[in-house]
C-alpha positions in Angstrom: 9.0 5.6 -28.1 6.9 6.5 -24.9 8.2 6.5 -21.0 6.2 3.6 -19.1 4.3 5.5 -16.2 6.6 3.6 -13.4 9.3 5.0 -14.8 8.7 8.3 -15.1 7.2 8.4 -11.3 10.7 7.0 -10.2 12.3 9.9 -12.2 10.2 12.5 -10.5 10.3 10.6 -6.9 14.3 10.9 -7.7 14.6 14.6 -8.7 11.9 16.3 -5.9 13.4 13.6 -2.7 17.2 13.9 -3.6 17.1 17.5 -4.9 17.9 18.7 -0.9 18.7 15.6 0.8 21.9 13.2 -0.1 22.1 9.3 -0.7 23.2 9.3 2.9 20.9 11.2 4.3 18.0 8.9 2.7 19.7 5.8 3.9 19.9 6.9 7.5 16.4 7.7 7.2 15.5 4.3 5.5 17.5 2.8 8.6 15.2 4.6 11.2 11.7 3.4 9.1 12.8 0.0 8.7 13.8 -0.1 13.1 10.4 1.0 13.2 8.8 -1.7 11.2 11.0 -4.2 12.8 11.6 -2.8 16.7 9.0 -0.6 17.2 6.1 -0.8 15.5 3.9 0.8 18.7 5.3 4.0 16.9 3.9 3.7 13.5 0.4 4.2 14.4 0.9 7.3 15.6 3.0 8.2 12.0 6.3 8.4 13.7 7.5 6.8 9.9 6.5 10.5 8.4 8.4 12.4 10.6 11.7 14.4 9.5 12.6 14.5 6.0 15.1 11.9 5.8 12.2 9.2 7.0 9.6 10.6 4.5 12.3 10.7 1.4 13.1 7.0 2.4 9.5 6.2 2.7 8.5 7.4 -0.6 11.9 7.0 -2.5 11.8 2.7 -0.9 8.7 1.2 0.4 6.5 3.1 -1.9 8.1 0.8 -5.3 8.4 -2.0 -3.5 4.6 -1.8 -2.2 3.6 -0.7 -5.7 5.6 -4.1 -7.3 4.1 -6.0 -4.7 0.4 -5.0 -4.8 0.8 -5.2 -8.9 1.7 -9.1 -8.8 -0.9 -9.6 -6.0 -3.8 -7.9 -8.3 -2.6 -10.0 -11.1 -2.1 -13.4 -9.5 -6.0 -13.2 -8.1 -7.2 -11.4 -11.0 -8.5 -8.4 -9.1 -8.1 -5.9 -12.0 -11.0 -8.2 -14.2 -13.1 -6.9 -15.2 -12.3 -3.3 -15.2 -12.7 -1.5 -12.1 -14.6 2.5 -12.0 -13.0 2.9 -9.1 -10.1 1.9 -6.0 -10.5 3.1 -2.7 -7.4 3.1 -1.0 -7.5 3.5 2.8 -4.3 4.5 4.4 -3.1 5.5 1.3 0.8 6.2 2.7 1.9 7.4 -0.5 -0.2 6.7 -2.7 1.8 3.7 -4.7 0.2 0.6 -3.7 -3.2 2.1 -4.7 -1.9 3.4 -8.0 -0.7 -0.2 -8.8 -4.9 -1.8 -8.5 -5.8 1.3 -10.1 -3.1 0.9 -13.4 -4.2 -2.6 -13.8 -7.7 -2.3 -13.7 -8.3 1.4 -15.7 -9.7 2.9 -12.9 -9.4 6.0 -10.8 -8.1 6.1 -7.9 -9.3 7.8 -4.3 -6.9 7.5 -1.1 -7.3 8.7 2.7 -4.5 9.1 5.0 -4.2 10.6 8.1 -0.8 12.2 7.4 -1.2 15.8 5.7 2.4 15.2 3.9 1.6 11.4 2.7 -1.7 12.6 1.2 0.1 15.5 -0.6 2.4 12.9 -2.0 -0.1 10.7 -3.0 -1.5 13.2 -5.2 1.8 13.5 -7.0 1.9 9.8 -7.2 -1.3 9.8 -8.9 -0.3 12.3 -11.6 3.3 11.1 -12.2 1.3 7.8 -13.3 -1.1 10.0 -15.2 -4.1 8.3 -13.0 -7.4 10.4 -12.3 -8.2 10.7 -8.8 -7.7 12.3 -5.4 -5.8 11.9 -1.6 -7.6 13.4 1.5 -6.1 14.0 4.8 -8.7 12.1 7.0 -9.8 8.9 9.1 -10.0 5.9 6.8 -12.7 4.2 9.6 -14.9 7.0 9.0 -14.9 6.9 5.3 -18.0 5.6 3.3 -17.2 2.4 1.1 -18.2 1.6 -2.1 -20.1 -1.2 -3.8 -20.3 -3.1 -6.9 -17.9 -1.8 -9.8 -15.1 -0.8 -6.9 -12.4 -2.1 -5.4 -11.2 -1.1 -1.9 -7.2 -1.1 -0.4 -5.9 -1.8 3.0 -2.6 -1.8 2.1 0.3 -2.2 5.2 -2.3 -0.4 7.7 -4.4 -3.1 9.2 -1.9 -4.3 11.7 -1.2 -0.3 12.9 -4.8 0.0 13.9 -5.8 -1.2 17.5 -8.4 -3.8 18.2 -11.8 -2.1 18.4 -10.8 -0.5 15.2 -10.4 -3.9 13.8 -13.2 -4.9 15.3 -15.3 -2.0 13.4 -13.4 -2.5 10.1 -13.8 -5.9 9.9 -17.9 -6.1 9.7 -17.8 -3.6 7.3 -15.6 -4.7 4.5 -17.4 -7.8 4.5 -21.1 -5.8 4.1 -18.9 -3.9 0.9 -17.7 -6.8 -0.2 -21.2 -8.4 -0.5 -22.6 -5.3 -2.4 -19.8 -6.3 -4.7 -16.8 -4.5 -4.0 -13.5 -6.2 -4.3 -11.5 -5.8 -1.0 -7.9 -6.6 -1.2 -5.8 -6.9 2.6 -1.9 -6.6 2.2 0.1 -7.4 5.0 4.3 -8.2 5.9 5.2 -11.7 6.7 5.5 -11.2 10.2 8.3 -12.6 12.2 6.1 -12.2 15.5 2.3 -13.8 15.9 -0.5 -11.6 14.5 -3.5 -12.3 16.4 -6.1 -10.4 14.5 -5.4 -12.3 10.8 -6.5 -16.1 11.5 -9.7 -14.1 12.4 -9.7 -12.0 9.3 -8.7 -14.8 7.4 -11.8 -16.9 8.2 -14.2 -14.4 7.8 -12.9 -13.6 4.4 -13.0 -17.6 3.7 -16.6 -18.0 5.0 -17.7 -14.8 2.4 -15.8 -16.5 -0.7 -12.2 -15.1 -0.4 -9.3 -16.2 0.1 -5.3 -15.6 2.0 -2.1 -16.2 0.8 1.5 -15.8 1.2 3.3 -14.5 -1.7 7.1 -14.7 -2.4 7.8 -12.5 -5.4 11.3 -12.3 -7.5 11.5 -9.5 -9.2 14.3 -6.7 -10.1 14.2 -3.7 -8.0 15.1 -0.1 -9.6 18.8 0.7 -9.2 17.9 3.5 -6.5 16.1 1.3 -4.4 18.0 -1.7 -5.0 21.5 0.8 -4.3 19.3 1.9 -1.3 18.7 -1.5 -0.2 22.5 -2.5 0.2 23.6 0.5 2.0 20.9 0.1 4.9 21.7 -3.5 5.3 18.3 -4.9 4.0 17.9 -7.4 1.6 14.9 -7.1 -0.5 15.8 -9.5 -3.6 12.5 -11.5 -3.1 9.9 -9.4 -1.9 7.1 -11.4 0.3 3.9 -10.4 1.4 0.7 -11.5 3.0 -3.2 -11.2 1.3 -6.6 -11.6 2.2 -8.5 -10.9 -0.8 -12.2 -10.8 -1.5 -13.7 -10.8 -5.4 -17.2 -9.3 -4.1 -20.6 -10.7 -4.7 -21.6 -10.6 -8.4 -25.3 -11.8 -7.8 
């Protein structure tokens, strides 16, 4: 029996990242990354989550699988994989996990753009482990040419880390890409604090035929992810996210 791609990918992650780091070191790295997300979000945009082996391993082993599972569920729920796509462009792709989930569901190639050279390299490993066609490059997501019909654009856990001027430039470009037929999906955490830009984006997506959603998914976590979750004092037995989705104009 052929091993599922998701399981192969998890085994590859564990083999590589636990080869030189102990579980305790990864747990410590996870607590540091979690602290950045909760208490020091201003440092995320500077790439602080990828500073040091422990934090990099924690992001790849823990947040990568979580992001994959969340995007997989959202894509299925909003029907974003049908009809099949030729290409998924993952802007701010991190380790490639989120874009890979959409590409697998839609039978597409995947192309990631990420400022961190380490993360772009990790994304290429993700695509290979999941037997996906595509590539990931280190670059500026704001400079990337956006596709149209037959393609999809994903921004997962990245728009909130941009400054207001960058978001102001990006929004009309995404709307224009959707008018040319691209499917656009934005995913962010459900934040305890106010996210001022979200309302503006949600209104703009709705005006162009899109939708905004809040999600709560009960999903069994992979064993290592669940173990890290408990050890770091976190609780992801229920996965949550908010999303904006434009299906792309079809006329």
